[in-house]
N, C-alpha and C positions, 0 to 999 in steps of 0.2 A: 762449507766446505770450501778452500782454498779456489781461487780464480782457475788456476794452471788445471787442476783437476775437474773441476766442472767443462770447463774448454776440451778435455780430454773425452768427456762424457757424452760431451753434446757433438763431437767432430762429423760429418757425413763422412763415411771412408774414402767415397771416389772424391772427395773435394778435400782430403785431408791435408795434401801439399799446399792449398793456396789459402791455408789459415793464417792469422797472424804467429809469430815464434812466440809466443809469450815466455816459455822457459830457457829459450836463448837470449832475448832482452832481460828479464831477470838476473841471469847470469853476469850481462855486462853491465848491470846496474851495480854488483857485488863488486866488481873488477873495478868501477868508477870508486868504489868505497875504499878499497884498499889502496888504490892509487892517490886518493887523496890525502890516507892518512900517510903516506911513504912518500910524497913528492915534497922536494927540496924548494927553497927560495926561490921564487921566479924573477927572471931578470928585466921584465918590461913593466911599465906603466900601465895600472887599469884602463888608459883613454890612449895611449901609443903603443908602438911596439915597432920593431926593426926586423927586417928579415936575413939581415947577416950577424946577426948574435946569436950564437949557439946556445941555448939551454938543457938544463941538466935532464937526464933521460930522456932527450929529445931523437933517439935514434929509431922510433916508431910512432904511429898516430896513437893518441890516447883514446883511452876507454869512452871516455865520453864523446869523440868522434865518430868511434866505432858504434856507439849505441844510436846516434843520429842517423847515420847512414844505414845500418840496418832498421830502424824505426821508418824510413823515410822508403827503403826498398818493400816494407810488407806492406806498408800503404797503396804502393803503387801497384804490387800483386794483387791486392783486393780489388783495387779498382780496375785493372786490366779483364781479373776474371770476372767481375760481373757485369763488365760491358759485353764480352764476349756471351757469356749465357743470355741477357738480353736480346742482342741481337741473334741470336739462333733460336728464342722463343716468337721473337718477332716473324724469322722465315716460318718457323712451322706453322704458326697463324698463318699465316699468308696463304701459305699450301692448303691448311685445314679449311679455309675459309672458301678455297676456291671447289674442292671440293664437295663441299655442303652445299654449295650453290647449285651442284647438277646432281647430289645424291636423291637417287628418290625411293631406293632398295630400304625396309625396314632393317633387313640384317646388317647391313653397313652402315646405317645410320645410326645402329648400336656400337660399334667399332669405331666411328669416326666420335661419338660421344666419351668414350673411354679413353681416345688419344685426347679429347678436351680437358677430360678430369687429369691425365697426366702431367698435361704444359701447366692446369692448375696448381696441382701440387708442386709441381717443381718451381713454378713464381713464389708458395709460400717457403717452400725448403730456402731458395735464395735471398728471402725478408729474412728467415731466422741466420743465416748466415751474415748477412750483413750488421744484422744484431748485435752477436757473438763477437765478431771483431769489431765494431764501433764501440761495445762496451771493454774489451780486451783493451783496447789504445786509452779509453780513460784511466782504465785500472793502472797500467804501465807507467803512464804520464805521475799518477797520482803517488805511485811508490817512488817513483824517482826523485819527485821534491820531497818525498819524507825522509828519504835516505840520503839526499844530498839538499839540503836547505839553502846551502850560500850560491847554488845555481839552480833557482827554479825555471820552469820553463811548460810546466803544465798549460798555464793560461794562455799565453800564447800560440803554441802547439794544439790546443784542442779547437781554437778558432780558425786555425788554417785547416785545421781537420775537417770542421763543418761545413768548409767550402769545397770538399773533395764531390766530385760527381756523384759517385755510388751512396754519399750521404743527402747529398741536395738534392738528387733526382727525382724525377716525376716519372716514375712507369705505370701510370695509370691507365696508358694508353692499352696495355696490355689485357687489362680486365676488360676496357669498351670491345676491344676483338674478340675478347673469349666470350664476352656476353651476346654479341652479333652471331657469332657462330651458334651458342646455344640457342638464340632465338630462332635460327633459320632450320634448325633440326629439329625443335620443337614444332616449327609452321605457327609460329605467333601471327594474329591477325591486330591490325590497329585498329583502334575505334575511332570515334568521329569526335574533333576539335570542338570544343564549347569556347563562341568567341561572343558570348554575350556580355554587354554590358555591366549588366547586373547580373553574380551568379550567387549561388549557394550550397553550401555542401553540408550532408547529414551523414555522420560515420561516427564510428568507433574508433577511438585512437588510444592506442596503450604506449607509454616512454620507457624508454630503458637508457641505462647506462653502461657503454661498451669501452674496454681500455683501452690505450692508442693502440699496443702492441698485438691487439686482438681485429683491430678494422680489418685489415685485409682477409684473415680469414672469415669473419661473418660476408664481407663482400662476395668470397668465392662461393661461399654457400648459397647465398641469396640470386646470384648471376646464374645461377645453374637453373633458377625456375622462373624468374624474373628477368626481363632484360634492363639495361642502363636507360633510363631516360631523359633523351636529349631534347627541352623542350625548343630551344633556341640552340643551333650547333655552334653559329654565331659568336654567342658568350660563353662557351664551355671551354674550359683547358682540362683535355684528359676526362675523367668521368664525372667529376664535378662542376658545378657552377657557384659563384657568389653570390651570396643575398646579404640584401640588407633590409632592418626593420626600426624603422621609428616607434616608438609606444609613446603615449600621449596619457599625461596624467596631470591633477590639478598639485598646489600645494602641499594639500592635504593628504595626498597619496590616496586619494579615495577609488579608483579603478585598483589600485594594487591588493589594498584591504578587501575589497570585495570580491577580487578573485581568490584571494589567499583562503577567505571564509568560505566559500564557496556557495556565495549567498544566490538562492533562484534570482535569475534575472542578471546576473552580473555581465559586465560587459569588459571588454578588451580591446583596445581601437589603437591601430597602428596603419603605417603608411610604408608597403614595401615596394621593391624595385628589386630587378633581377642584373647581375652582370656586372661589370667593372667600369663601363662606361657612364658620363654621366646620363641620369634620369630623364628621361622627355615625357614618358607615358607610367605613372605609379599606378597602384593599386591601395584603395584605401578600404581597410578590413575592418570588420567589428564581427568578433566571435563572441558567443550569448552563451552563459553557463545553464544550462538544464538540469533537474534534479533525476538522474536516473534510475533512484528507486520507485519515482513516480511511473514509469514506463517513457519519458520525455528523452529527447536527443539534443544534446548542445549541438549547435550550428554555428559556420561560420559562413559570412556572406561578404561581398566586397562589389566594389564597383571601379572602373577605371577614372582618372583624372588627370588631365594634362599637369605635368611638374611646375610647370609657372603659374597655374593658378591655383596653387596649394594655398598659400596663404590668402590670397583672395578669399578663397574658399572658409577657409577658418573666420576671417574677418566680416563674412556674410556681405561682400562686395563682391563674388561670383554667384548670381544667381540660377536658381533651376532652368530656368528657359534659356540661360546661355548654355549651360552644361549640358541639354538636351540638343542646342544645336549644334554645340559641337561632336556630340556624338552621331549624331547622324552625317555632318560630315566627314567625320573618320570612316564610317561605314558605307557611304558612297564611294571612297578612294577603293573602299573594296569590293566594290559592285554588291553591295546588299542594303537593304533597309529593316529598319528598327520595327518590330510588330508593337501593337498596343500591348500585348503583356509585357513585352520588355521594358515598354518605357513608363508602364506603370511600376512595375517592379524598381527600375532606377530612380524614378520619382521618390516613391515610398521610403526607400534606401537611403538617398540624397539627404532627405528632410530630415530623418531620424537620427542620421548621423551626424548632421549640423545642429540641429536641437541640443543633442549630448555634447557636442565642443563649446558651444556656446552657454547653455545652463549651468555646466559644471566646469567653465573656466580651463578648459582644458590645453596644454602645452606640449612640446616635444619634451619628453624626459630622459629617457634610455636608449640607445641604439644597441641593437644586436646584431652579429655579422656573423659569417661562417660559410664553408665552402660544404655544399648541400650535392649528394648523391642520390639521386632518385631512381627508383626499383619500379616499373610497372609495365604492362602493355600500354603501346600508345593510347593515352586520352580514354583509358579503360581505369575507373576508377574502384574496380571492384576488390583489389587486393593491392595495397601500395603502401611499399617500404623506404623509408627516406632515411640516410645517415648523415649527420651534419658533424663536420670536425672542425679544428681550429676554432671554434666555439670563443667570441668575445665580446663583452658588454661594456657599453662606454657613456659618460655622462654627456649628453647632448649640449648641455650648457656649461660650456669652461667656469671653472673658480676663479680663474683671473683676468677672464675676459669679458667682452658683451655676450650677453644672452642671443638666443637666437632672435627673439622678439624686438631688441634693440636693433638689431641688425636688419630686421625684417626677411628674414629666412627662415626655413620650416627644418632644415636640418644644421649640424654643426659648422660652423665655418672650416672647411680643410686648411686653413693657411694657419691654423691655430696649433700649437703643440699640446700633447696630450701627458698630461703630468700624471703622476705613477697613482695618485689617490682617485683618479678619473677613469679609470680602466679596470677591468678584472678578465682574467681567462681562465674557464675553466678546462679543468686537467682531464677531463673524459669526452669521448664521443657521443653523442645524445642519437639511438635509433628510435622511431615512431613507425610502427606496426598500423596501419588504417585501413579498415577493412567496412566496405558499404556493401553489404549483403542481403538477398532478399530474404523474407521470412520461410524459415526452415532450415535455410541455407549454411553449409559448415563451411568455417575454412579449411584452406587444403591442408593435408598431413605435414608437407613440409612445413609449412608455418610453423606448427607447433613444434616439430623436430629443432627448429632455430631456437623458440622458447627454451626448449628442455636441454638444449646444446650446455650451459653452464657459461657462455661467454656473455650472455645477458644478465642484466641484473634489472628489474621493475623498479622505479619508481614512481609512484601513484601520482598522477596529477603535476610530473615536473612542469615547471614553467621557464623559460629563459626570461621571460621580464618579470617574472617575481624574484628570481634568484640575483638577475641585475640587479633590481631595485633595492633589495634586501642589503647586498653587499656594497653597494655605491652609497646608499643614503641610511645608514644604521641610526644616525640621529633622530630620523625623521618616522621612522615605521614603529609601529604599537605591537607588532607580533611580526614573527620570520616562520618561514616554514621548516619542517620537520629536517629536512636533508642537508640543511647547513651545518648540522651537528656533525655530518658525517667524517671522518678522519681523511678520508681520500680529496676531499674539497680544502680543508684547511689551509695549505700552504697557498693556495690560491688567493684565498682570503685575506691572510695575513700578508701577503704580497700587494694589497690596494688597502691595505688599513691607515687610517688617518695619519697616527702619531706612532713615528719610526722610534726606534730603541736609540737611546741615550749612546752614544759613543758609535754610533754607524760610520764610517769612511764617507767620505765626500763622493758624489755621485760617478759610477763609474762603471766598469765591466765587471760583469758577476765573474765568479772562479767558474761556476758550470757553464761555460761558452757555449755551448749549443743550445741549452735550455732558455738563455738569453738571448741569444740571435734568434730563437725560432720565436721568441715573443715581442722582439723587438716587430719582428714581422707583422706579425699580429696586431700590436698596437697600430703599427702602420697603418695596414689594412682596416683596421676599426675606427680610424682619423679619418677617413677619407670618404668624403660624400660622392665626390666621381673621380675623376681619372689623377688631380692633385692629392698626395696620400702623404701629409707630415709625419716626419719620424719621430717617434715617442721620445720622451726622456728618458734614459736607462736609469735604472732603480739601483737604490744605493745599496752597497752590500751590508748585509747584516751581521752585528756583531753575535758571535756565537755565545749564547749564554744558557742560564738555565731554561727548563721545558716550562716554568710557571711563566717567566717573562713572557715566552711568545704565544702562551696560552690568554694572557691578558693583553695581546696587542690588536687584537682586532674586537670592538664591541659587541660581537655576535655569537665571540667565543668563550666562552667561561667554562664553569664546571658544572657542566650538564652532562647527561647520559648518552653516549655514544651509540648510535644506531649501528655502526660497522655495515654500510648497505654494500658496500664492494666485497667482495671473497675475497679469500688469500689466493693469490694467482696459483700457487702449487697445487690446491684444490681443484682448479678450475677443469672440468670433464667436457672434452672438444668431441665432435661430431663422430659419431659411430665409436665413441670410447667411453659409453656411460658405465660400461660395467667395470672398467677399472677401477682400483681403490684409490682413493686420492689422497689417503694416508700411508699409502706403502713407501715403506723406507724410511719412515719417520721416527727419530729416536724416540724412547719414552722418557716422561718428564714426570716430577712429583706431586702426584694427587692431592688435593685435599681431603681430609678427614669427611667421614661418613656423615659425622653431626654436621659439619659445616655445610656442604651439600645440603642437607635435608632441611637447615633452616635458611636456606637461600642467601647466605652469608657471603658464597663465592659465586661470580659469574657462571652461568651454564657453561657445558664443554661446548668449543668451537663445533660445526657441521659443516660438511661441504656442499649441504645444500642452501642454494641461495634464498636469502631474504629478500622477502617483500615488504614490501612500506606496510606498518600496521595503523597509518594516518587516515584510511579511509573513514571519515564519520558522517553516519548517517544515524536517522530518527529509531532503529533498533537498536544501535550502540547505548542511547540513553533507556530504551526500554530493559535492557541488559542488566544495565546496572540497578534499574528498579527493581527487576526480578528476583536479584540476589539479596538487594536491601530486606523485601519482603520474605522471602525467607529466612534469615536469618532473624527478624523479628517476630517471623511465625514462633521459631523456636525459644524465642527469649519471652514471648508472652505465654506461651504454654507450661514454661518453669512458673514462670511469675503466679498464673492463675492456680498450680498446682498448690504451691507454696502459701497463698492467701487461703486457700481454701481448708489446708492443715493448721494454718494458725487458728482460723474460725472454729476450729472444730474441735483443737485444744483448749480455746477461750471457754466453750460449755461444757466440756468435762474436765475442768478443771476442779470443783468442788467434789466433785465423786472420787478423782484422784488423791483430793487432799484426806479425805475420810478412808480411804484404802490403806493408808498406811505405808504404802509400796518404798522400794528405793527411787533415790534422786533419779536416776537414769531413766526408770520406770516411768515415774511420774512425768517426767517433760522430755519422754523421748519424740513426741510430735514435733515439740515446740524446736527440740536441736535439728530435726531433720528439716524443717520449713524454712529455719533462719541458715541453713549450707543452702540450701536452693534459692532463697531468695535473690541475695546477691547476686548469686552466680546469672539468673536471669537479668538483674540491672545491669552486669557487666557488658551482657550477650546486647542489650539495648544501645547502650554508649558505644561500645566496638562498631557495630552495624550502622549507627547512623554516622560516624565518625569517617567510616569508609566511603559510606554513599557518597558524603557530601566533598571527599578529598577526589574521588573519583569522577565526580561530575563536575567540579573545576578542571580537572586535568583534561577531560575531554572535551570541555567547552573553549578552554583555550589551545587545545590541540600541540599540548605538551608531547615530548616525546619521553615518557616514562613507563617503567614495568607497572602496569595494571596489578598484576596478581600479588599476593599477599602471603609470604610462606609463615611469616612467623606469628601471627594474630591467632589464625584458624588451629595451630598446634597450641598455644599457649590455653587457647579458650576449651581444647580437647583435653589437654591436660587437668583442667581446671574439673572440668566434667568427671575426668577418670577418679580425683582425689577425692569430688564429693561424694561419688558413689563408693567408691572405698570406705571412707569416714561412714557413710550411713549405715554402710554393711556391717562396719566392727561395733559400732552402735548397738545394732539390732542383735547380734551377737552377746556384747555384753547383758542387752536386758534380757536375751534368753536364758542366759546361765544363772543370772540374778532370780529368774520367775524358778528354774529348776530349784535352785537353791532354797528358796522360800516355800515352795513345795515341800521339799522334802523336811523342811524343821517342825511345818506345820502338822503334818499327818502323825496319828497316834502309831506307837507301835503294835503290831499283832499280838492276839493273847497266847500264851504261852499253851504246848498243847495239854491235852486232859491226860492224868496218869492211868485214867480207868481203860483208857483205849479210845478207839473210835465210838462216837455217840452217833447210832442211828435216827 
């Protein structure tokens, strides 16, 4: 569909006068092309001009001038309309909040909830309005440069467009206000804050990918049931908080491979702090994997540590007694004392973490940084939902600079620039649903509605640490997670590839101005350990080449099967729209033949149902493969046993057959049947053994392959049918030969007596 028609189909009727005039701008481009073709010789130099020299056809403004005037007018129109609507929403929310504080009648609360729902829907409609116009400006500028290559303007003007308030503006305060209104109307009650020095969390966590364009929709649905949780309002900007996590590992990436293989007891160690200010107190966290199929729960434990004591702790210079003294001092300032149970828990975790750091020679490896929006009733962890956006991973030790150990630091020096190969930006938001339910307690119905909405794609056991390590250290990893093969993350991985394509232009701005600018902001944030945040080097523009070249650009991306975890945006079904068909209006295309589909030579047709990860490897997976092997082997042994018995029987009756003087087929029918069935049994044995070994290897290595075989069983089934048909034909031939032999050996009946019937 042409973008002009697309805008017309998506226009909100009451806002139609405030959209980009795409058709008018397109007509002006056509006028510019005609003017360029008919323009006479210019009477000025490209670098000088004169205000008194009359030029050819200078009696009116040029079409180029009219185009840019109209473009700037539309940009200003969208900006003013967006600002007006936002201010109206803020005023409405303020008034609604006042009513919610005073209202106690349930019927009127329902009316206020409907009003809050309407404001939230208007906010989502405004976001769609902004995105449609933003993309429209991109499209029209691209068309301008295509039609007028001698006067390109897209790269410059997109950078200008990206700085507009309606593009860069942060309006998340609207969602925070809306969340507070819903919370008041629900009557949420706060839990008790946990300030223990050592803390443990046991909960079930499921992770999902969310497209950036669906983030606000998901937020709006969640805040209707859970409030936005602001742990420390001083470190919050809008509805999200900056989180830094420095993950530790050794040169062999021992922790990475342990977490990737889901080994029982595999740990992950990280140092986490919140906010953009320099860290003063950090959390040293340990996550331990337990086998869920055994009824065990994975656990996260953490203890606090002053940031200036982290290096001393890892070097063994910061003793347990000193740490306890500091913790007691911090508690005394708050008017509290540490109990013996808290001290014992702190001692155990402190000692175990230090032993792991010392014995495994762990060092800072990868930093993850993102903006987290948390939804939960304050300090009540029964249902907790977090949404991480602007996620990026960065090497903690620079490639061309001194390492953290050499400079006596536990995090990257913020004064060093971030090279292109030292950072990777994740293209999706990551949503985590964390449930801490009592035995027999069910998750709320709205949580299931969220999971079934179509906006979430489950990625089992997704890990930021694993993804960052695999992408930034492709030469050191022995195995990679299954999701790196998904098409939606390929671009972000290629952007951090260690070897750029030959012929790439020198470092400079990317043609896709907004995405590069946003990425630079993320890179700058990722390089920051505290307030000073260096600017990341802009990446070189890639030369446009064949897809094969891009496939080989990153060591992890080769000719591997594609999981396609992220669904088609046109097939996503939103809240309360599950009954709508995702394929409505889609044109029909040529379908593959029946034989091709039957043999599995073409991929199965796409479905609107979201695909979950198939890579949850548990012992029962190996047992299922073994049961399949035994089933095939049972059939093969049965055929082989029958064939061997027939051959033995034929050998014992060979002398009798030779004396009977029957036909050849009759004498050797049993041998022929046995010789037909015996190779079939051997073939089944070989096939089942090969498939068993192939599946076992792929399961062990967690390869993203299709484990079903559509060709082998069909071939064996065809061989069985052919064997049975051959046996039937041989039996029929033998039967007819036996009848013919019986007819020739029987004497003819005597002729009737002429004297008549003899009594």
